[in-house]
C-alpha positions as a Markdown table, in Angstrom:
| # | Residue | x | y | z |
|---|---|---|---|---|
| 1 | Met | 3.7 | -6.3 | 11.3 |
| 2 | Ser | 7.4 | -5.9 | 11.9 |
| 3 | Leu | 9.2 | -2.6 | 11.9 |
| 4 | Arg | 10.7 | -3.4 | 8.5 |
| 5 | Ala | 7.2 | -4.0 | 7.1 |
| 6 | Trp | 5.9 | -0.7 | 8.5 |
| 7 | Ala | 8.9 | 1.1 | 6.9 |
| 8 | Leu | 8.2 | -0.5 | 3.5 |
| 9 | Phe | 4.5 | 0.3 | 4.0 |
| 10 | Ala | 5.3 | 3.9 | 4.6 |
| 11 | Ala | 7.7 | 4.2 | 1.6 |
| 12 | Val | 5.4 | 2.5 | -0.9 |
| 13 | Ser | 2.4 | 4.5 | 0.4 |
| 14 | Val | 4.2 | 7.8 | -0.4 |
| 15 | Ile | 5.8 | 6.7 | -3.7 |
| 16 | Trp | 2.6 | 5.2 | -5.1 |
| 17 | Gly | 0.6 | 8.3 | -4.1 |
| 18 | Met | 2.8 | 10.3 | -6.5 |
| 19 | Pro | 2.0 | 8.7 | -10.0 |
| 20 | Tyr | -1.4 | 10.1 | -10.2 |
| 21 | Leu | -0.1 | 13.6 | -10.2 |
| 22 | Phe | 2.6 | 12.9 | -12.8 |
| 23 | Ile | 0.3 | 10.9 | -15.1 |
| 24 | Lys | -2.2 | 13.8 | -14.9 |
| 25 | Ile | 0.6 | 16.3 | -15.9 |
| 26 | Ala | 1.7 | 14.0 | -18.8 |
| 27 | Val | -1.8 | 13.4 | -20.3 |
| 28 | Asp | -2.9 | 17.0 | -19.9 |
| 29 | Asp | 0.2 | 18.0 | -21.9 |
| 30 | Gly | -1.1 | 16.0 | -24.8 |
| 31 | Leu | 0.7 | 12.7 | -24.4 |
| 32 | Thr | -1.5 | 9.6 | -24.8 |
| 33 | Pro | -2.2 | 7.2 | -22.0 |
| 34 | Gly | -0.6 | 4.3 | -24.0 |
| 35 | Phe | 2.6 | 6.3 | -24.7 |
| 36 | Val | 2.9 | 7.5 | -21.0 |
| 37 | Ala | 2.6 | 3.9 | -19.8 |
| 38 | Trp | 5.1 | 2.5 | -22.4 |
| 39 | Ser | 7.6 | 5.3 | -21.7 |
| 40 | Arg | 7.7 | 4.8 | -17.9 |
| 41 | Ile | 7.9 | 1.0 | -18.2 |
| 42 | Thr | 10.6 | 1.2 | -20.8 |
| 43 | Leu | 12.7 | 3.6 | -18.8 |
| 44 | Ala | 12.3 | 1.4 | -15.7 |
| 45 | Ala | 13.4 | -1.6 | -17.6 |
| 46 | Leu | 16.5 | 0.1 | -19.1 |
| 47 | Val | 17.6 | 1.3 | -15.7 |
| 48 | Leu | 17.1 | -2.1 | -13.9 |
| 49 | Met | 18.3 | -4.4 | -16.6 |
| 50 | Pro | 22.1 | -3.8 | -16.1 |
| 51 | Leu | 21.7 | -4.2 | -12.4 |
| 52 | Ala | 19.7 | -7.4 | -12.7 |
| 53 | Trp | 22.1 | -8.8 | -15.3 |
| 54 | Arg | 25.2 | -8.0 | -13.1 |
| 55 | Ala | 23.6 | -9.6 | -10.0 |
| 56 | Gly | 22.5 | -12.7 | -11.9 |
| 57 | Ala | 18.9 | -12.1 | -10.9 |
| 58 | Leu | 17.5 | -13.0 | -14.3 |
| 59 | Arg | 18.4 | -16.7 | -14.2 |
| 60 | Gly | 15.8 | -19.3 | -13.7 |
| 61 | Leu | 12.8 | -17.0 | -13.6 |
| 62 | Pro | 9.3 | -18.4 | -14.2 |
| 63 | Leu | 8.7 | -16.6 | -17.5 |
| 64 | Arg | 5.1 | -17.8 | -17.9 |
| 65 | Trp | 4.0 | -16.3 | -14.6 |
| 66 | Leu | 6.1 | -13.2 | -15.2 |
| 67 | Ala | 4.3 | -12.7 | -18.5 |
| 68 | Leu | 0.9 | -13.0 | -16.8 |
| 69 | Phe | 2.0 | -10.7 | -14.0 |
| 70 | Ala | 3.3 | -8.1 | -16.6 |
| 71 | Leu | -0.1 | -8.2 | -18.4 |
| 72 | Val | -2.4 | -7.9 | -15.4 |
| 73 | Glu | -0.2 | -5.6 | -13.2 |
| 74 | Val | 1.3 | -3.3 | -15.8 |
| 75 | Ala | 0.3 | -3.6 | -19.5 |
| 76 | Ile | -3.5 | -3.4 | -18.8 |
| 77 | Pro | -3.7 | -1.1 | -15.7 |
| 78 | Phe | -1.2 | 1.6 | -16.6 |
| 79 | Pro | -2.9 | 2.8 | -19.8 |
| 80 | Leu | -6.3 | 2.5 | -18.2 |
| 81 | Ile | -5.2 | 4.7 | -15.3 |
| 82 | Gly | -4.1 | 7.3 | -17.9 |
| 83 | Phe | -7.3 | 6.9 | -19.7 |
| 84 | Gly | -9.2 | 7.5 | -16.5 |
| 85 | Glu | -7.2 | 10.6 | -15.6 |
| 86 | Gln | -8.2 | 12.2 | -18.9 |
| 87 | Arg | -11.7 | 12.3 | -17.4 |
| 88 | Ile | -11.3 | 12.6 | -13.6 |
| 89 | Ser | -8.9 | 14.3 | -11.2 |
| 90 | Ser | -5.7 | 12.7 | -10.0 |
| 91 | Ser | -6.9 | 12.6 | -6.4 |
| 92 | Leu | -10.2 | 11.0 | -7.3 |
| 93 | Thr | -8.3 | 8.4 | -9.3 |
| 94 | Ala | -6.1 | 7.5 | -6.3 |
| 95 | Ile | -9.1 | 7.2 | -4.1 |
| 96 | Val | -11.0 | 4.9 | -6.5 |
| 97 | Val | -7.9 | 2.6 | -6.5 |
| 98 | Ala | -8.5 | 2.3 | -2.7 |
| 99 | Thr | -11.0 | -0.5 | -3.5 |
| 100 | Leu | -7.9 | -2.7 | -4.1 |
| 101 | Pro | -7.9 | -4.5 | -0.7 |
| 102 | Leu | -11.5 | -5.4 | -1.0 |
| 103 | Val | -10.9 | -6.8 | -4.5 |
| 104 | Val | -8.0 | -8.8 | -3.2 |
| 105 | Ala | -10.2 | -10.2 | -0.4 |
| 106 | Phe | -12.9 | -11.1 | -2.9 |
| 107 | Leu | -10.5 | -12.9 | -5.2 |
| 108 | Ala | -8.9 | -14.7 | -2.3 |
| 109 | Leu | -12.1 | -16.4 | -1.5 |
| 110 | Arg | -11.4 | -18.6 | -4.5 |
| 111 | Leu | -7.6 | -18.2 | -5.0 |
| 112 | Asp | -5.9 | -18.0 | -1.7 |
| 113 | Glu | -7.4 | -19.3 | 1.5 |
| 114 | Ala | -4.6 | -17.9 | 3.6 |
| 115 | Glu | -5.5 | -14.4 | 2.6 |
| 116 | Arg | -9.2 | -14.6 | 3.5 |
| 117 | Ala | -10.2 | -11.5 | 5.4 |
| 118 | Thr | -10.8 | -11.8 | 9.2 |
| 119 | Pro | -14.0 | -10.1 | 10.4 |
| 120 | Thr | -12.0 | -7.1 | 11.6 |
| 121 | Arg | -10.1 | -6.7 | 8.4 |
| 122 | Leu | -13.3 | -7.2 | 6.3 |
| 123 | Val | -15.1 | -4.5 | 8.3 |
| 124 | Gly | -12.2 | -2.2 | 7.7 |
| 125 | Met | -12.2 | -2.9 | 4.0 |
| 126 | Leu | -16.0 | -2.3 | 3.8 |
| 127 | Ile | -15.6 | 1.0 | 5.7 |
| 128 | Gly | -12.9 | 2.1 | 3.3 |
| 129 | Leu | -15.0 | 1.1 | 0.4 |
| 130 | Gly | -17.9 | 3.1 | 1.8 |
| 131 | Gly | -15.6 | 6.1 | 1.7 |
| 132 | Val | -14.9 | 5.5 | -1.9 |
| 133 | Val | -18.6 | 5.1 | -2.6 |
| 134 | Ala | -19.4 | 8.3 | -0.8 |
| 135 | Leu | -16.7 | 10.2 | -2.8 |
| 136 | Val | -17.9 | 8.8 | -6.1 |
| 137 | Gly | -21.5 | 9.4 | -5.4 |
| 138 | Ile | -21.0 | 13.0 | -4.2 |
| 139 | Asp | -18.3 | 14.1 | -6.7 |
| 140 | Val | -19.2 | 12.2 | -9.8 |
| 141 | Gly | -22.9 | 11.6 | -9.7 |
| 142 | Gly | -24.4 | 10.8 | -13.1 |
| 143 | Arg | -21.8 | 12.5 | -15.3 |
| 144 | Gly | -21.0 | 10.0 | -18.1 |
| 145 | Glu | -17.4 | 10.9 | -18.9 |
| 146 | Glu | -16.4 | 10.9 | -15.3 |
| 147 | Leu | -18.2 | 7.6 | -14.7 |
| 148 | Leu | -16.3 | 6.1 | -17.7 |
| 149 | Gly | -13.1 | 7.3 | -16.1 |
| 150 | Val | -14.0 | 5.7 | -12.8 |
| 151 | Ala | -14.9 | 2.4 | -14.5 |
| 152 | Ala | -11.5 | 2.3 | -16.3 |
| 153 | Val | -9.7 | 2.9 | -13.0 |
| 154 | Leu | -11.7 | 0.1 | -11.3 |
| 155 | Val | -10.7 | -2.4 | -14.1 |
| 156 | Ala | -7.1 | -1.3 | -13.6 |
| 157 | Thr | -7.6 | -1.9 | -9.8 |
| 158 | Thr | -8.7 | -5.5 | -10.5 |
| 159 | Gly | -5.5 | -6.1 | -12.5 |
| 160 | Tyr | -3.5 | -4.8 | -9.5 |
| 161 | Ala | -5.3 | -7.2 | -7.2 |
| 162 | Cys | -4.5 | -10.2 | -9.5 |
| 163 | Gly | -0.9 | -9.0 | -9.7 |
| 164 | Ala | -0.6 | -8.9 | -5.9 |
| 165 | Leu | -1.8 | -12.5 | -5.5 |
| 166 | Leu | 0.5 | -13.6 | -8.3 |
| 167 | Ile | 3.5 | -12.1 | -6.5 |
| 168 | Lys | 2.7 | -14.0 | -3.3 |
| 169 | Arg | 2.0 | -17.4 | -4.9 |
| 170 | Lys | 4.5 | -17.5 | -7.7 |
| 171 | Leu | 7.1 | -14.7 | -7.4 |
| 172 | Ser | 7.9 | -13.9 | -3.8 |
| 173 | Glu | 10.6 | -16.6 | -3.3 |
| 174 | Val | 13.2 | -14.9 | -5.5 |
| 175 | Asp | 15.1 | -11.7 | -5.3 |
| 176 | Pro | 12.7 | -9.0 | -6.5 |
| 177 | Leu | 15.2 | -7.4 | -8.7 |
| 178 | Gly | 14.9 | -10.2 | -11.3 |
| 179 | Pro | 11.1 | -10.4 | -11.5 |
| 180 | Val | 10.6 | -6.7 | -11.5 |
| 181 | Thr | 13.1 | -6.2 | -14.3 |
| 182 | Ala | 11.8 | -9.0 | -16.4 |
| 183 | Ala | 8.2 | -7.9 | -15.9 |
| 184 | Met | 9.0 | -4.3 | -16.9 |
| 185 | Ala | 10.8 | -5.6 | -20.1 |
| 186 | Ile | 7.9 | -7.9 | -21.0 |
| 187 | Ala | 5.3 | -5.2 | -20.4 |
| 188 | Ser | 7.4 | -2.8 | -22.5 |
| 189 | Leu | 7.2 | -5.2 | -25.4 |
| 190 | Met | 3.4 | -5.6 | -24.9 |
| 191 | Leu | 2.9 | -1.9 | -25.0 |
| 192 | Leu | 5.4 | -1.2 | -27.8 |
| 193 | Pro | 2.6 | -0.7 | -30.4 |
| 194 | Phe | 1.2 | 2.1 | -28.3 |
| 195 | Gly | 4.7 | 3.6 | -27.9 |
| 196 | Val | 5.2 | 3.6 | -31.7 |
| 197 | Ala | 1.7 | 4.6 | -32.8 |
| 198 | Asp | 1.3 | 7.4 | -30.2 |
| 199 | Phe | 4.9 | 8.7 | -30.3 |
| 200 | Pro | 4.6 | 12.5 | -30.0 |
| 201 | Ala | 5.2 | 14.5 | -33.2 |
| 202 | Ala | 6.9 | 17.3 | -31.2 |
| 203 | Val | 9.2 | 17.3 | -28.2 |
| 204 | Pro | 7.1 | 17.2 | -25.0 |
| 205 | Thr | 7.4 | 20.1 | -22.5 |
| 206 | Gly | 9.9 | 20.1 | -19.7 |
| 207 | Glu | 7.0 | 19.3 | -17.2 |
| 208 | Ala | 5.9 | 16.3 | -19.2 |
| 209 | Leu | 9.5 | 15.0 | -19.6 |
| 210 | Thr | 10.0 | 15.4 | -15.9 |
| 211 | Ala | 6.8 | 13.5 | -15.2 |
| 212 | Leu | 7.9 | 10.6 | -17.4 |
| 213 | Ile | 11.3 | 10.4 | -15.7 |
| 214 | Val | 9.7 | 10.4 | -12.2 |
| 215 | Leu | 7.1 | 7.8 | -13.3 |
| 216 | Gly | 9.8 | 5.5 | -14.7 |
| 217 | Leu | 12.6 | 5.8 | -12.1 |
| 218 | Ile | 10.7 | 6.3 | -8.8 |
| 219 | Cys | 7.1 | 5.3 | -9.3 |
| 220 | Ser | 7.9 | 2.1 | -11.4 |
| 221 | Ala | 11.5 | 0.8 | -10.9 |
| 222 | Leu | 11.9 | 1.7 | -7.2 |
| 223 | Ala | 8.2 | 1.2 | -6.2 |
| 224 | Phe | 8.0 | -2.3 | -7.7 |
| 225 | Leu | 11.2 | -3.4 | -5.8 |
| 226 | Leu | 9.7 | -2.2 | -2.6 |
| 227 | Ile | 6.2 | -3.6 | -3.1 |
| 228 | Phe | 7.7 | -7.1 | -3.8 |
| 229 | Arg | 9.5 | -7.0 | -0.5 |
| 230 | Leu | 6.4 | -5.7 | 1.3 |
| 231 | Ile | 4.2 | -8.5 | -0.1 |
| 232 | Ala | 6.7 | -11.1 | 0.8 |
| 233 | Glu | 6.8 | -9.7 | 4.3 |
| 234 | Val | 3.1 | -9.3 | 5.1 |
| 235 | Gly | 1.1 | -10.9 | 2.2 |
| 236 | Pro | -1.0 | -9.3 | -0.5 |
| 237 | Gly | -4.0 | -8.5 | 1.6 |
| 238 | Arg | -2.2 | -6.3 | 4.1 |
| 239 | Ala | 0.3 | -5.0 | 1.5 |
| 240 | Thr | -2.5 | -3.6 | -0.6 |
| 241 | Val | -3.8 | -1.5 | 2.3 |
| 242 | Ile | -1.3 | 1.1 | 1.0 |
| 243 | Thr | -4.1 | 2.0 | -1.3 |
| 244 | Tyr | -5.9 | 3.5 | 1.8 |
| 245 | Val | -2.9 | 5.8 | 2.3 |
| 246 | Asn | -2.1 | 6.6 | -1.3 |
| 247 | Pro | -5.2 | 8.9 | -1.8 |
| 248 | Ile | -4.0 | 11.1 | 1.1 |
| 249 | Val | -0.7 | 11.7 | -0.7 |
| 250 | Ala | -2.4 | 12.1 | -4.1 |
| 251 | Leu | -5.0 | 14.5 | -2.7 |
| 252 | Ala | -2.4 | 16.7 | -1.1 |
| 253 | Leu | -0.3 | 16.8 | -4.3 |
| 254 | Gly | -3.3 | 17.4 | -6.4 |
| 255 | Val | -4.4 | 20.4 | -4.3 |
| 256 | Ala | -0.8 | 21.8 | -3.8 |
| 257 | Val | 0.4 | 21.4 | -7.4 |
| 258 | Leu | -2.6 | 21.2 | -9.7 |
| 259 | Gly | -5.0 | 23.3 | -7.6 |
| 260 | Glu | -7.7 | 20.6 | -7.5 |
| 261 | Asp | -10.7 | 21.3 | -5.3 |
| 262 | Val | -11.2 | 19.5 | -2.0 |
| 263 | Thr | -14.9 | 18.7 | -1.9 |
| 264 | Ser | -17.1 | 17.5 | 0.9 |
| 265 | Gly | -17.2 | 14.1 | -0.8 |
| 266 | Ala | -13.4 | 13.9 | -0.7 |
| 267 | Ile | -13.3 | 14.8 | 3.0 |
| 268 | Ala | -16.0 | 12.3 | 3.9 |
| 269 | Gly | -14.4 | 9.6 | 1.8 |
| 270 | Leu | -10.9 | 10.1 | 3.3 |
| 271 | Leu | -12.2 | 10.0 | 6.8 |
| 272 | Leu | -13.8 | 6.6 | 6.2 |
| 273 | Ile | -10.8 | 5.4 | 4.3 |
| 274 | Leu | -8.5 | 6.3 | 7.2 |
| 275 | Ala | -10.7 | 4.3 | 9.6 |
| 276 | Gly | -10.8 | 1.4 | 7.1 |
| 277 | Ser | -7.0 | 1.5 | 6.7 |
| 278 | Trp | -6.5 | 1.1 | 10.4 |
| 279 | Leu | -9.0 | -1.7 | 10.8 |
| 280 | Ser | -7.7 | -3.5 | 7.7 |
| 281 | Thr | -4.4 | -4.1 | 9.5 |
| 282 | Asp | -6.3 | -5.7 | 12.4 |
| 283 | Gly | -6.3 | -2.4 | 14.3 |
| 284 | Arg | -2.7 | -2.9 | 15.5 |
| 285 | Leu | -0.2 | -0.3 | 16.4 |
| 286 | Pro | 3.2 | 0.0 | 14.8 |
| 287 | Pro | 5.8 | -2.0 | 16.8 |
| 288 | Gly | 7.5 | 1.1 | 18.2 |
| 289 | Leu | 4.3 | 2.5 | 19.6 |
| 290 | Ala | 3.2 | -1.0 | 20.8 |
| 291 | Ala | 6.5 | -1.4 | 22.6 |
| 292 | Ile | 6.1 | 1.9 | 24.4 |
| 293 | Ala | 2.5 | 1.0 | 25.4 |
| 294 | Gly | 3.7 | -2.4 | 26.6 |
| 295 | Arg | 6.4 | -0.9 | 28.8 |
| 296 | Val | 4.0 | 1.6 | 30.3 |
| 297 | Ser | 1.5 | -1.2 | 31.0 |
| 298 | Leu | 4.2 | -3.5 | 32.6 |
| 299 | Arg | 5.5 | -0.6 | 34.8 |
| 300 | Arg | 2.0 | 0.0 | 36.0 |
| 301 | Tyr | 1.1 | -3.6 | 36.9 |
| 302 | Ser | 4.5 | -5.1 | 37.7 |
| 303 | Gly | 6.8 | -4.8 | 40.7 |
| 304 | Ala | 8.4 | -1.6 | 39.4 |
| 305 | Asp | 5.9 | 0.5 | 41.4 |
| 306 | Pro | 4.8 | -1.9 | 44.1 |
| 307 | Pro | 1.6 | -1.4 | 46.0 |
| 308 | Arg | 2.0 | -0.1 | 49.6 |
| 309 | Pro | 1.1 | -2.6 | 52.4 |
| 310 | Arg | -2.2 | -2.0 | 54.1 |
| 311 | Ala | -2.3 | -0.6 | 57.6 |
| 312 | Arg | -3.5 | -3.8 | 59.1 |
| 313 | Glu | -0.5 | -5.6 | 57.6 |
| 314 | Leu | 1.8 | -3.1 | 59.3 |
| 315 | Arg | 0.2 | -3.8 | 62.7 |
| 316 | Ala | 0.4 | -7.6 | 62.3 |
| 317 | Pro | 2.6 | -9.6 | 64.8 |
| 318 | Ala | 6.2 | -10.4 | 64.0 |
| 319 | Ser | 5.4 | -14.0 | 63.2 |
| 320 | Ser | 3.1 | -13.0 | 60.5 |
| 321 | Arg | 5.2 | -10.0 | 59.3 |
| 322 | Ala | 8.0 | -12.2 | 57.9 |
| 323 | Pro | 6.2 | -13.1 | 54.7 |
| 324 | Ser | 5.2 | -9.5 | 54.2 |
| 325 | Arg | 8.8 | -8.3 | 54.1 |
| 326 | Asn | 9.1 | -9.9 | 50.7 |
| 327 | Tyr | 5.7 | -8.7 | 49.7 |
| 328 | Val | 7.0 | -5.5 | 48.1 |
| 329 | Arg | 9.9 | -7.3 | 46.4 |
| 330 | Arg | 8.0 | -10.2 | 44.7 |
| 331 | Arg | 6.4 | -9.6 | 41.4 |
| 332 | Ser | 2.7 | -10.0 | 40.9 |
| 333 | Pro | 1.4 | -13.0 | 39.1 |
| 334 | Val | 0.2 | -10.7 | 36.2 |
| 335 | Ser | 3.7 | -9.3 | 35.6 |
| 336 | Ala | 5.4 | -12.7 | 35.9 |
| 337 | Ala | 3.1 | -14.1 | 33.2 |
| 338 | Ala | 3.4 | -11.0 | 31.0 |
| 339 | Ala | 7.2 | -10.5 | 31.2 |
| 340 | Pro | 8.2 | -13.3 | 28.8 |
| 341 | Arg | 5.8 | -11.8 | 26.2 |
| 342 | Ala | 6.9 | -8.2 | 26.6 |
| 343 | Arg | 8.9 | -6.8 | 23.7 |
């Protein structure tokens, strides 16, 4: 992964760790999941539409694929996430969504051969999934309402996985501003019945209004622009590994803002998810750390710190010492072969 990909990965991981907190605030304030979903999408569309129109990004878009993307990525999952958060905590919701990379890998078996998981990545995904299973098993157990909430979030996660594959196959070749704006507008129309039927009778509280604004501007408009660029950069399989980092952000916010408890299941699940996240990116370091490690390795094995000649070489006759004068100046075969590959 490039430095740009890692920067996008970090940004989306933080931004998409935030929605669960703000959705929880909105639905706990009495707003329905359908109205919350419609409000954030409509706000994002209204903000992005003038920008996309001025840039000419709405021309020639594949409307059929955009409509499908809007359905599976936005119109279905967003209300389901709110429905789930009426029954489970924001941090648990985020951790359940961490099954996304495994769902992408499963769907890719039939839909995208290029995204089939390597053994290392598959092991990482399974370890991460094991973390989710541990968390659900310990925290939820057999409580029916919470299991219903988890099931709703899992269905939403499947929609996210389908959307990620659609971005790569049909929507990654164009400026993301156009597809994101069009998808938000289409999804807004799809969810308009919820927006009208569930429109609140009284003005929401300041906290709820703030939550809707953050959800619309940052967690929808900005986040979708960034995720499009990330998927185009690294593919949907690796891009969805952000869901192994989102729960950490969501858990921290849930504890700090909402006072949610940190259980043993959450700790065990997060430890496994962290391990799975690293393995799911093939166990590679970010390019900055990799470059430092490479320079240290080259310095150790190249001519920068040459080995000292042995005592018997110092005692050799003059005729045999001539080649040894250059011994300390010539590079070892290892460094000569490695130098062209160093970055």
